[in-house]
C-alpha positions in Angstrom: 210.2 141.7 230.4 207.0 139.7 231.1 206.3 136.7 228.9 203.7 137.2 226.1 201.1 135.1 227.9 201.3 137.3 231.0 201.1 140.5 229.0 198.1 139.2 227.2 196.5 138.3 230.5 197.2 141.8 231.9 195.6 143.4 228.8 192.5 141.3 229.3 192.3 142.3 233.0 192.7 146.0 232.2 190.2 145.8 229.4 187.7 144.1 231.8 188.2 146.7 234.4 187.8 149.5 231.9 184.6 147.9 230.6 183.2 147.7 234.1 184.1 151.3 234.8 182.5 152.4 231.6 179.3 150.5 232.4 179.2 151.9 235.9 179.7 155.4 234.7 177.0 154.9 232.1 174.6 153.6 234.7 175.4 156.4 237.2 175.5 159.4 234.8 173.5 158.3 231.8 170.7 155.9 232.9 167.5 157.2 234.4 165.5 154.4 236.1 161.8 154.7 236.8 160.9 156.2 240.2 160.4 153.5 242.8 159.7 155.6 245.9 156.9 154.4 248.3 156.4 157.3 250.6 154.5 159.7 248.3 150.8 159.3 247.6 149.8 160.5 244.1 147.2 163.3 244.3 144.1 163.3 242.3 145.1 166.6 240.7 148.2 168.8 240.8 148.8 170.3 244.2 149.3 174.1 244.6 151.7 175.3 247.2 152.1 178.9 248.3 155.7 180.1 247.9 157.3 181.5 251.1 154.2 180.6 253.0 151.9 182.9 251.0 154.6 185.6 250.9 152.8 187.8 248.4 149.7 188.0 250.6 151.3 188.2 254.0 154.6 188.6 255.7 157.3 186.4 254.1 157.7 183.0 255.8 155.4 183.9 258.7 153.0 181.6 260.4 150.5 184.5 260.0 150.7 184.1 256.2 150.6 180.3 256.3 147.4 180.3 258.3 145.9 182.6 255.6 147.1 180.3 252.9 145.4 177.3 254.5 142.3 179.2 255.1 141.8 179.9 251.4 142.4 176.2 250.5 146.0 176.0 249.5 147.2 172.4 249.4 150.5 173.3 251.1 153.1 175.9 251.8 156.8 176.2 251.0 158.9 177.9 253.6 162.6 178.1 254.6 164.3 176.8 257.8 167.5 177.9 259.3 169.5 177.0 262.4 170.0 179.6 265.2 173.1 180.0 267.3 171.6 177.9 270.0 170.5 175.1 267.7 166.8 175.8 267.1 165.2 175.8 263.6 163.4 179.0 262.8 161.4 179.7 259.7 163.0 182.6 257.9 164.1 183.2 254.3 167.1 185.4 254.2 170.4 184.6 255.9 170.3 188.0 257.4 167.2 189.6 259.2 167.7 193.2 257.9 165.4 193.1 254.8 162.4 191.5 256.4 162.5 192.8 260.0 163.7 195.9 262.0 166.6 193.8 263.3 170.1 193.4 261.9 172.6 190.5 261.7 172.5 186.9 260.5 170.1 184.2 261.7 172.9 181.9 262.6 174.3 184.4 265.0 171.1 184.9 266.9 169.4 182.8 269.6 165.9 181.4 269.2 164.5 184.0 271.6 166.1 186.8 269.6 164.6 185.5 266.4 161.1 184.9 267.7 161.1 188.4 269.1 161.4 189.8 265.5 158.2 191.0 263.8 157.8 190.2 260.1 154.6 192.3 259.8 155.7 196.0 259.6 158.1 195.6 256.7 155.3 193.9 254.7 152.5 196.2 255.8 152.8 198.8 258.7 149.3 197.9 259.8 150.3 194.3 260.6 151.8 193.9 264.1 152.6 190.7 265.9 153.4 188.4 262.9 156.6 187.3 264.6 159.1 184.8 263.5 158.2 181.3 264.6 160.1 178.0 265.0 159.8 175.0 262.8 158.1 173.2 265.7 155.4 175.9 265.8 154.7 175.4 262.1 154.5 171.6 262.6 152.1 172.0 265.4 149.9 174.4 263.3 149.7 171.9 260.4 148.9 169.0 262.7 146.2 171.0 264.5 144.5 171.8 261.2 144.7 168.2 260.0 145.2 169.2 256.4 147.9 170.8 254.3 151.5 170.0 253.7 154.5 171.9 255.1 157.5 171.9 252.8 160.6 173.3 254.5 163.8 174.1 252.6 166.7 173.5 255.0 169.3 176.1 254.3 172.8 174.8 255.0 175.5 177.0 253.4 178.3 174.4 253.5 179.0 170.7 253.3 179.4 169.8 257.0 176.7 168.7 259.3 175.5 171.4 261.7 172.7 169.7 263.4 169.7 171.0 261.5 168.9 167.6 260.0 168.8 165.9 263.4 166.7 168.7 264.9 164.2 168.6 262.0 163.9 164.8 262.2 163.4 164.9 266.0 160.5 167.4 265.6 158.8 165.4 262.9 159.1 162.2 265.0 157.9 164.0 268.2 154.7 165.1 266.4 154.3 162.0 264.2 154.3 164.4 261.3 155.9 162.2 258.6 152.7 162.6 256.5 152.5 166.4 257.1 156.1 167.6 256.3 158.5 167.4 253.4 162.1 168.5 254.0 163.8 169.9 250.9 167.2 171.3 250.1 169.5 172.3 247.3 172.2 170.5 249.2 172.2 166.7 248.5 174.2 165.9 251.6 171.5 167.4 253.8 169.0 165.0 252.2 171.4 162.1 252.5 171.9 162.8 256.3 168.1 163.0 256.8 167.5 159.6 255.3 170.3 158.1 257.4 168.5 159.5 260.5 164.9 158.4 259.5 164.2 156.8 256.1 160.5 157.5 256.6 160.9 161.3 256.5 160.0 162.6 253.0 162.7 164.6 251.2 162.8 166.7 248.1 165.9 167.6 246.1 165.6 171.2 244.8 167.6 172.1 241.7 168.0 174.7 238.9 170.3 174.9 235.9 171.6 178.5 236.6 173.3 180.0 239.6 171.4 183.2 240.4 168.7 185.2 238.7 168.0 188.9 238.9 165.0 188.5 241.2 167.0 186.5 243.8 170.0 188.8 243.6 167.8 191.9 244.3 166.5 190.3 247.4 169.7 189.6 249.3 172.7 191.3 250.7 175.8 190.7 248.6 177.6 189.1 251.6 174.7 186.6 252.0 175.1 185.3 248.5 175.8 181.5 248.5 176.7 180.2 245.0 175.1 177.0 243.8 178.0 174.6 242.9 178.5 173.8 239.2 178.1 170.1 239.9 174.5 170.3 241.1 173.6 172.5 238.1 174.5 169.6 235.7 171.8 167.1 235.0 174.2 164.2 234.4 175.6 164.6 237.9 172.2 165.1 239.4 171.2 161.8 237.8 174.0 160.1 239.8 173.2 162.0 243.0 169.5 160.9 242.9 170.6 157.3 242.9 172.7 157.9 246.1 170.5 160.2 248.1 167.2 158.7 247.0 164.9 161.7 247.5 161.2 161.1 247.5 160.3 164.1 245.4 162.0 166.7 243.1 161.5 170.4 243.2 162.5 171.8 239.8 162.9 175.4 238.8 160.6 176.3 235.9 163.5 177.5 233.8 165.3 174.1 233.9 165.5 172.5 230.4 161.9 171.4 229.7 163.3 168.1 228.3 164.7 167.3 231.7 161.5 168.1 233.6 159.4 166.2 231.1 161.6 163.1 231.2 161.6 163.0 235.0 157.8 163.3 235.1 157.5 160.5 232.5 159.7 158.4 234.7 157.2 158.7 237.4 159.0 161.2 239.7 156.7 163.3 241.9 157.8 166.7 240.7 157.1 170.2 242.0 157.7 173.0 239.5 158.7 176.4 241.0 158.3 179.4 241.0 155.6 179.9 238.4 153.9 183.3 238.7 152.8 184.5 235.3 149.7 183.0 233.8 151.4 181.5 230.8 154.1 179.9 233.0 151.5 178.5 235.4 149.5 177.0 232.5 152.6 175.5 231.0 153.6 173.9 234.3 150.1 172.6 234.9 150.0 171.1 231.4 152.9 168.8 232.4 150.7 167.3 235.1 153.4 167.4 237.8 152.8 166.4 241.4 152.7 170.1 242.4 153.4 173.7 241.5 154.9 176.3 243.8 153.8 179.9 243.2 154.0 183.4 244.5 150.5 183.7 243.0 148.9 180.5 244.3 145.4 181.8 244.2 145.7 182.3 240.4 147.4 179.0 240.1 144.6 177.3 242.0 142.0 179.0 239.8 143.8 177.8 236.6 144.1 174.3 237.9 140.5 174.1 238.9 139.2 175.4 235.6 
């Protein structure tokens, strides 16, 4: 049996360790510091981004629709990027091509050439022909050519392991000196962490919501393409810790997230996008928060309301 003085010393050591752990946990999970990012320039007014590249007014995630969005004065577009079988990033929303094109099968099982041969036009409007799938590189070139507008690309990585999409995206941004033109976003915090390790100057946005699926999303996908959002990233106290580790430059917050969370993050100085606000009351409510930006399937209406 240890002497009393040794037992007392051990208790003090254990108490000190416990206190440090409690403080560390409190800092990680409970404390929200002010935003300190340096890569995001504050806009004069809230930005309006077209969801899915102007997907309600042209073929979903098509360069055809994006060009239209920029022509009518959208500040930017939100699209989705996926990796093909041969390691190219193509802009496409669904994990499978069946709903949006005449093709079948999953994006990850197709080559770049097979993907860019698919026409997004006819499923949207039979009169539209030639609105083919394009690569991320094609979209970056289009944005750079115009000299205005921001391209936000959600990198879809259904899993924890690195598959090369981050490196490919960063290489493209570097090749075209497009750091000021592109934001890479993801629900997956590991994707954003890997991007920052590759190039700290690439702007990243953490996307999050409090729920797993909603009826609109479920109606749009094949059951076998459903990828559940892990419980951890649906909890604000865990996201608070994740933000300290992955250090995103922006946040993209679903409009149904607890308003207290969104309001607090905006008050802390975070550049926040609120998505997807489509009905006039929801758009007004989002704009009243004075976020960095809103993402909408009805961006023309959102722009009109913002400019009133």
